[in-house]
C-alpha positions as CSV (number, residue, x, y, z in Angstrom):
1,M,-10.7,-7.4,-38.2
2,N,-13.2,-5.6,-35.6
3,T,-11.5,-4.8,-32.6
4,H,-13.9,-2.4,-31.0
5,N,-14.9,-5.0,-28.4
6,C,-11.3,-6.1,-27.7
7,K,-10.5,-5.3,-24.1
8,V,-6.8,-7.2,-24.3
9,G,-4.4,-4.7,-22.8
10,K,-7.0,-2.1,-22.1
11,V,-8.0,-3.2,-18.6
12,K,-5.5,-3.1,-15.9
13,F,-6.2,-4.1,-12.4
14,G,-4.6,-2.1,-9.4
15,L,-2.8,-3.8,-6.6
16,N,-5.7,-3.2,-4.3
17,E,-8.1,-5.1,-6.5
18,V,-5.9,-8.2,-6.8
19,L,-4.5,-8.3,-3.4
20,N,-6.4,-7.9,-0.2
21,L,-3.9,-5.7,2.2
22,K,-5.6,-7.2,5.6
23,E,-5.0,-10.9,4.2
24,V,-1.6,-9.9,3.3
25,E,-0.6,-8.2,6.8
26,K,-2.1,-11.3,8.4
27,N,0.0,-13.6,6.3
28,Y,3.2,-11.4,7.2
29,I,2.6,-11.8,11.1
30,K,1.8,-15.5,10.7
31,F,5.0,-16.0,8.7
32,T,7.0,-13.9,11.0
33,E,5.8,-15.7,14.4
34,E,6.2,-19.1,13.4
35,A,9.7,-17.8,11.8
36,Y,10.5,-16.7,15.4
37,N,9.0,-19.9,17.0
38,L,11.2,-22.3,14.7
39,L,14.6,-20.2,15.4
40,Q,16.0,-22.6,17.7
41,S,14.5,-25.8,16.4
42,D,14.9,-25.5,12.6
43,A,16.9,-22.8,11.5
44,S,16.8,-23.2,7.6
45,L,13.1,-23.2,7.8
46,S,12.9,-20.3,9.9
47,D,15.2,-18.4,7.5
48,F,12.7,-19.4,4.8
49,L,9.7,-18.2,6.7
50,Y,11.7,-14.7,7.3
51,H,12.4,-14.3,3.6
52,E,8.7,-14.9,2.8
53,A,7.7,-12.2,5.2
54,S,10.2,-9.9,4.0
55,K,8.6,-10.3,0.4
56,L,5.2,-9.8,1.9
57,R,6.4,-6.8,3.8
58,K,7.4,-5.3,0.4
59,I,4.1,-6.0,-1.1
60,I,2.2,-4.3,2.1
61,L,4.4,-1.3,1.4
62,N,3.6,-1.4,-2.2
63,L,-0.4,-1.5,-1.3
64,K,-0.2,1.3,1.1
65,N,2.0,3.6,-1.2
66,S,-0.5,2.8,-4.2
67,E,-3.6,3.7,-2.0
68,T,-2.1,7.2,-1.2
69,T,-0.4,7.9,-4.7
70,D,-2.6,7.4,-7.8
71,V,0.2,8.0,-10.3
72,D,-1.1,8.8,-13.8
73,A,0.9,7.1,-16.6
74,A,0.4,9.7,-18.9
75,F,1.8,12.8,-17.4
């Protein structure tokens, strides 16, 4: 089998290429505001939105850290 044209496993995308930082930040702010607005009327939905916002916050921090430090896996 000739594998010189095979790129499976050879091409890797960085988080910046897959996720747009501005859009993730916009969604984080939207979820946080909606969770705050629903705090008194629907506590379970508010908790869910805060949880989703915390997951987006982790993604934002990872994206910002990946922009500043380009780590080479071969070291």
